[in-house]
matplotlib code that plots the C-alpha trace (Angstrom):
import matplotlib.pyplot as plt

x = [29.1, 29.6, 31.5, 31.7, 34.7, 33.0, 32.6, 36.2, 37.8, 35.7, 36.8, 40.4, 41.5, 45.1, 47.1, 47.6, 43.9, 42.9, 45.8, 44.7, 41.8, 39.1, 36.5, 33.7, 31.9, 28.7, 24.9, 22.1, 21.9, 25.3, 24.6, 26.4, 25.6, 22.1, 21.3, 23.2, 24.7, 28.4, 29.3, 27.8, 29.6, 32.9, 32.4, 31.8, 34.8, 37.2, 35.6, 38.3, 39.2, 36.1, 36.1, 33.8, 31.2, 30.6, 27.2, 26.5, 23.4, 20.0, 21.7, 23.1, 19.7, 18.6, 15.8, 16.1, 13.8, 15.1, 18.0, 19.5, 18.0, 21.0, 21.7, 22.9, 25.8, 24.6, 25.5, 24.7, 22.3, 23.7, 27.5, 27.5, 29.9, 29.9, 28.3, 29.6, 27.3, 29.0, 25.9, 24.9, 27.2, 30.0, 30.6, 33.8, 35.5, 37.1, 40.7, 39.1, 37.0, 40.0, 42.1, 40.1, 41.1, 44.1, 42.3, 39.0, 37.0, 34.5, 31.6, 28.8, 26.0, 26.2, 23.8, 26.2, 25.2, 27.5, 25.1, 24.4, 26.2, 27.7, 30.7, 31.3, 31.2, 33.8, 36.0, 35.8, 36.7, 39.7, 40.8, 40.6, 42.5, 45.2, 45.7, 46.1, 48.0, 45.2, 44.8, 41.6, 40.4, 37.3, 35.4, 34.0, 30.5, 29.0, 27.7, 24.0, 23.3, 26.3, 29.8, 29.6, 27.2, 28.4, 26.4, 26.4, 28.5, 31.5, 31.0, 32.7, 35.2, 33.5, 30.3, 31.8, 29.6, 28.5, 26.5, 29.7, 33.1, 35.2, 34.6, 32.7, 29.7, 26.3, 26.5, 30.1, 30.1, 32.5, 32.2, 32.7, 36.2, 37.2, 35.9, 38.0, 41.1, 40.1, 39.5, 42.6, 45.0, 43.4, 42.2, 45.2, 43.6, 46.7, 45.5, 47.0, 44.3, 43.7, 40.8, 39.3, 37.7, 34.4, 34.9, 32.8, 31.0, 30.8, 30.7, 27.7, 25.6, 22.9, 22.3, 19.4, 21.7, 24.4, 22.5, 23.0, 20.0, 18.8, 18.4, 17.3, 20.3, 18.1, 14.4, 13.6, 15.5, 13.4, 14.1, 16.6, 14.1, 14.4, 18.2, 18.0, 16.0, 17.8, 20.7, 18.1, 15.2, 17.3, 17.4, 13.8, 15.0, 16.2, 12.7, 9.2, 8.1, 7.4, 10.0, 7.5, 8.6, 5.5, 4.5, 5.5, 7.5, 9.8, 11.7, 9.8, 6.6, 6.9, 4.7, 2.8, -0.8, -0.3, 0.7, -1.6, 0.2, -1.6, -0.5, 3.0, 3.4, 2.3, 4.8, 7.7, 7.1, 6.8, 10.3, 12.4, 12.8, 13.3, 14.7, 14.4, 11.6, 7.8, 6.3, 2.9, 0.7, -0.8, -2.1, -0.9, -1.2, 1.9, 1.4, 4.3, 7.0, 6.2, 2.5, 1.5, -2.2, -2.7, -3.3, -0.4, -0.5, 2.6, 4.1, 5.6, 8.8, 8.9, 12.4, 12.0, 15.6, 18.4, 21.0, 19.2, 17.7, 19.6, 18.3, 20.1, 19.1, 15.5, 15.0, 16.6, 14.3, 11.3, 12.3, 12.9, 9.5, 7.8, 9.7, 8.3, 4.7, 4.3, 6.5, 4.2, 4.2, 7.5, 10.2, 13.7, 14.1, 15.9, 18.8, 19.7, 20.3, 22.8, 24.3, 25.0, 23.3, 24.6, 23.9, 20.8, 20.2, 19.7, 23.2, 24.7, 23.0, 24.1, 27.4, 27.3, 25.0, 25.3, 23.0, 20.2, 20.9, 20.7, 17.3, 16.0, 17.4, 15.6, 18.9, 18.1, 19.3, 21.1, 23.2, 23.9, 25.2, 27.5, 28.9, 29.9, 31.0, 34.7, 35.0, 33.2, 35.5, 38.5, 37.0, 36.4, 40.1, 41.3, 38.7, 40.3, 43.2, 40.9, 38.4]
y = [19.5, 17.3, 18.9, 17.1, 16.9, 19.3, 21.9, 21.6, 21.8, 24.9, 26.5, 25.4, 24.3, 23.2, 26.0, 24.1, 23.4, 26.6, 26.0, 22.6, 21.4, 19.7, 17.1, 16.1, 12.8, 13.7, 14.1, 16.3, 14.8, 16.2, 19.7, 22.3, 25.8, 26.9, 23.4, 24.2, 21.2, 20.5, 21.5, 24.9, 25.6, 24.4, 26.4, 29.5, 28.9, 27.9, 29.5, 28.6, 25.2, 23.0, 21.6, 18.5, 16.7, 12.9, 11.4, 8.0, 5.8, 7.7, 10.8, 14.0, 15.1, 11.6, 11.6, 8.0, 5.7, 2.1, -0.2, -0.2, 3.1, 4.9, 8.6, 10.6, 13.0, 16.6, 20.0, 21.3, 24.3, 26.8, 26.3, 25.1, 22.3, 19.0, 16.1, 12.6, 9.8, 6.8, 4.6, 3.2, 2.4, 3.9, 2.7, 4.5, 7.7, 7.4, 8.7, 11.5, 12.5, 12.5, 14.4, 17.4, 17.3, 16.8, 15.9, 14.0, 15.0, 12.4, 13.6, 11.1, 10.1, 6.6, 4.4, 1.9, -1.1, -2.9, -3.1, 0.6, 1.3, 4.7, 3.1, 0.8, 3.8, 5.4, 2.3, 2.2, 5.9, 5.2, 2.5, 4.9, 7.5, 5.1, 4.1, 7.7, 9.0, 11.3, 12.1, 11.3, 13.1, 11.8, 14.4, 12.2, 12.1, 10.0, 6.5, 7.3, 3.9, 4.1, 2.8, 0.1, -2.7, -5.0, -7.9, -10.5, -12.8, -11.6, -11.3, -14.0, -12.6, -14.4, -12.5, -9.1, -6.5, -2.9, -4.1, -5.3, -4.9, -6.5, -8.9, -7.0, -7.8, -6.4, -3.9, -2.8, 0.0, 2.2, 5.7, 6.2, 7.6, 4.7, 2.3, 4.1, 3.5, -0.1, -0.8, 1.1, -0.9, -4.3, -4.7, -3.2, -0.2, 1.8, 5.3, 8.5, 8.8, 11.4, 11.7, 14.8, 13.1, 14.0, 15.7, 15.5, 12.2, 9.4, 6.0, 5.0, 7.9, 7.5, 10.3, 11.9, 13.0, 14.6, 17.8, 17.4, 17.6, 14.4, 14.7, 11.5, 10.0, 8.2, 8.0, 5.0, 6.0, 8.8, 8.6, 7.4, 4.7, 3.4, 3.3, 1.3, -1.5, -1.4, -3.8, -6.6, -5.4, -4.7, -8.5, -8.4, -6.9, -10.4, -11.9, -11.5, -9.8, -6.1, -4.2, -1.4, 0.6, 2.4, 3.3, 6.1, 3.7, 1.7, -1.2, -0.7, -2.0, -5.4, -8.2, -9.8, -10.6, -14.3, -13.5, -13.7, -11.6, -13.1, -16.7, -15.5, -13.7, -16.7, -18.9, -16.4, -16.0, -19.8, -20.3, -17.3, -14.3, -11.1, -8.6, -4.9, -4.8, -5.2, -6.6, -4.8, -6.7, -4.6, -4.5, -2.0, -1.4, -0.3, 2.4, 1.1, -1.6, -5.1, -5.9, -2.4, -1.9, -5.1, -5.4, -7.0, -8.6, -8.1, -6.0, -2.7, -3.0, -0.8, -0.7, -0.4, -0.8, 0.0, -1.7, -5.1, -5.0, -7.2, -6.2, -8.9, -11.7, -10.4, -10.4, -13.8, -15.3, -13.7, -15.0, -18.5, -18.6, -17.3, -19.9, -22.6, -21.3, -20.3, -22.6, -22.4, -18.6, -17.3, -16.9, -15.7, -12.7, -13.6, -11.7, -9.1, -7.1, -4.2, -5.0, -8.6, -11.1, -14.5, -14.7, -14.5, -11.1, -12.5, -14.1, -10.8, -9.1, -11.6, -12.1, -15.9, -18.4, -20.5, -18.1, -18.8, -22.5, -22.5, -20.8, -23.2, -26.1, -24.8, -24.5, -22.3, -18.8, -19.0, -21.8, -19.8, -17.0, -19.4, -20.5, -17.0, -15.9, -16.7, -14.5, -11.7, -11.9, -11.6, -8.6, -6.9, -7.4, -5.9, -3.1, -1.7, -0.4, 1.8, 3.4]
z = [25.6, 22.6, 19.7, 16.4, 14.2, 11.8, 14.5, 15.5, 12.1, 11.3, 14.6, 14.6, 11.1, 10.4, 8.9, 5.6, 5.1, 3.2, 0.8, -0.5, -2.7, -0.6, -1.4, 0.9, 1.3, 3.2, 3.0, 4.2, 7.7, 8.6, 9.9, 12.0, 13.1, 12.2, 10.9, 7.7, 5.8, 6.2, 2.7, 3.0, 6.2, 4.8, 1.6, 3.7, 5.9, 3.1, 0.0, -2.5, -1.2, -1.5, -5.0, -5.1, -3.2, -3.0, -2.0, -0.4, -0.8, -0.9, -2.5, -1.2, 0.0, 1.3, -1.2, -2.6, -0.9, -1.2, -2.0, -5.5, -6.4, -7.9, -7.5, -10.5, -10.5, -10.2, -9.0, -5.5, -6.1, -3.7, -4.0, -7.6, -6.6, -8.6, -6.8, -7.6, -6.6, -4.9, -5.1, -8.4, -11.4, -9.4, -5.8, -5.2, -6.5, -9.9, -10.6, -12.5, -9.5, -7.2, -9.7, -8.6, -5.0, -2.7, 0.6, 1.0, 4.1, 5.3, 7.4, 7.4, 9.8, 10.9, 12.9, 14.5, 12.4, 10.0, 7.1, 6.9, 3.7, 4.5, 6.3, 3.4, 1.0, 3.3, 3.1, -0.7, -0.9, 1.4, -1.0, -4.0, -2.0, -1.1, -4.7, -5.8, -2.8, -1.5, 2.1, 4.0, 7.1, 8.9, 10.9, 13.6, 15.2, 18.1, 17.5, 18.0, 19.7, 22.0, 21.9, 24.6, 23.4, 20.7, 19.2, 16.5, 14.5, 12.4, 8.7, 6.7, 4.1, 1.2, 2.1, 1.5, -0.1, 0.4, 3.4, 4.9, 3.2, 6.0, 9.0, 11.7, 14.0, 13.2, 16.1, 16.4, 19.0, 17.0, 15.7, 12.0, 12.6, 14.8, 12.2, 9.6, 11.7, 12.2, 8.5, 7.5, 9.6, 10.3, 6.8, 5.0, 3.2, 4.1, 3.1, 4.6, 7.3, 9.9, 12.4, 14.0, 17.0, 18.6, 21.9, 25.1, 24.1, 26.7, 25.1, 27.1, 25.7, 23.1, 20.7, 22.6, 25.4, 23.2, 22.6, 18.9, 16.5, 15.0, 11.2, 9.7, 7.9, 5.3, 4.6, 6.7, 9.8, 10.9, 14.7, 17.2, 18.2, 14.7, 14.9, 18.2, 16.7, 13.3, 14.1, 14.2, 12.2, 9.1, 8.7, 7.6, 4.3, 3.4, 3.8, 2.5, 5.8, 5.8, 7.7, 8.0, 4.9, 3.7, 7.3, 9.6, 11.9, 9.6, 11.3, 14.5, 12.8, 11.0, 9.9, 7.0, 6.0, 7.0, 10.6, 13.5, 16.1, 19.1, 18.1, 17.3, 20.6, 22.6, 20.7, 21.2, 24.9, 25.4, 24.0, 24.9, 27.2, 25.2, 27.7, 27.4, 24.8, 24.6, 21.4, 21.0, 18.7, 16.0, 12.4, 9.7, 6.0, 4.1, 1.5, -0.6, -0.7, 0.5, 0.9, -0.2, 0.4, 2.4, 6.1, 7.9, 11.3, 13.4, 16.1, 17.0, 19.0, 22.1, 23.7, 27.5, 28.6, 26.1, 28.3, 28.2, 24.8, 22.2, 18.8, 16.7, 19.1, 19.3, 15.6, 15.0, 17.7, 15.9, 12.5, 13.8, 15.3, 12.2, 10.1, 12.4, 12.5, 8.9, 6.8, 3.8, 3.7, 5.0, 2.2, 1.9, -0.4, -3.6, -5.3, -6.4, -3.3, -3.0, -6.4, -5.5, -7.8, -6.6, -2.9, -0.7, 0.7, 4.1, 4.0, 2.9, 5.9, 8.5, 6.8, 7.3, 5.7, 8.9, 10.6, 8.1, 8.2, 12.0, 11.9, 9.3, 11.3, 14.5, 16.4, 19.4, 18.9, 22.2, 20.8, 17.6, 19.9, 21.6, 18.2, 17.2, 20.7, 20.2, 17.2, 18.9, 21.9, 19.6, 17.9, 21.3, 22.1, 18.8, 19.0, 22.2, 20.1, 18.1, 20.5]

ax = plt.figure().add_subplot(projection="3d")
ax.plot(x, y, z, "-o")
ax.set_aspect("equal")
plt.show()
């Protein structure tokens, strides 16, 4: 039986916990008994202790649809607690925010992909806590796409942003709590950090065998299937291709009006094997976002073997083939993106402009993998100390 850090701290809290002022960084996808949100359960268990809530991208209720749509500060309607947004003009807690609390609890959903901003928001909150001497306790949860497979190049330090504050591969195979420990020590945040680990989770397990309920962590990650393809398909946010926003299967569906899926599929299969996935050619019409109201040719990704499927590799192969077939139509998205105004969004997402340059230069993706393999091996060695 898998038990989250939230369940454990509610059942067996430290003796000092009810006597301190608590803050909570969380959102609506983090639920416990009766599918109640974490803050309501904590407020019931420690009625005089919880003093403030902090929300990540998309808002406390996950209502904001897209990137760079800020959430305003507000009050949570049931508890009356103040909610301080950490996505918008403020990306980390202010000293005034933290003056209200002694300990910051972090209980966030994560999807196992570096660019998902919740982990970066946690790291920024840890930085603020370290500066003001506040304790941070991460209530851990399983990595929904498993804790074994790791993929991608390491982010370059000069590409740091909220879609990657520190060097990390795209798919890191860590839980949020493990990632907090890694960031805190390896990258010198140095906050007073504790972790309530998840119990009963095997690293090879995906979310659908944990027995925990899936509540979509943000509007365009409605299912575990979405999360599985996300470590690759999120790269499409840095292009003029539709990543399926405006459809009921975001990130699984992708394409553009200028793509002929039959031609593209033949070209893909002629150059590469894409293990563990079937690209089913299709047409779709987004209701909003890129190419809204226009019919797009493209594919839906159907993962047939999670052990063999390589999401980052697969999407890079697809992109390189589209660049070659449609040079007059394909474009890189221009800034701004995630509050960065001077770098290409695709470079922020990959964490290294050399990946884009390799795609443009038609360097085989297998060769690009070899180029970043050394850094990935070093990360895997260091990672062992934090899992």
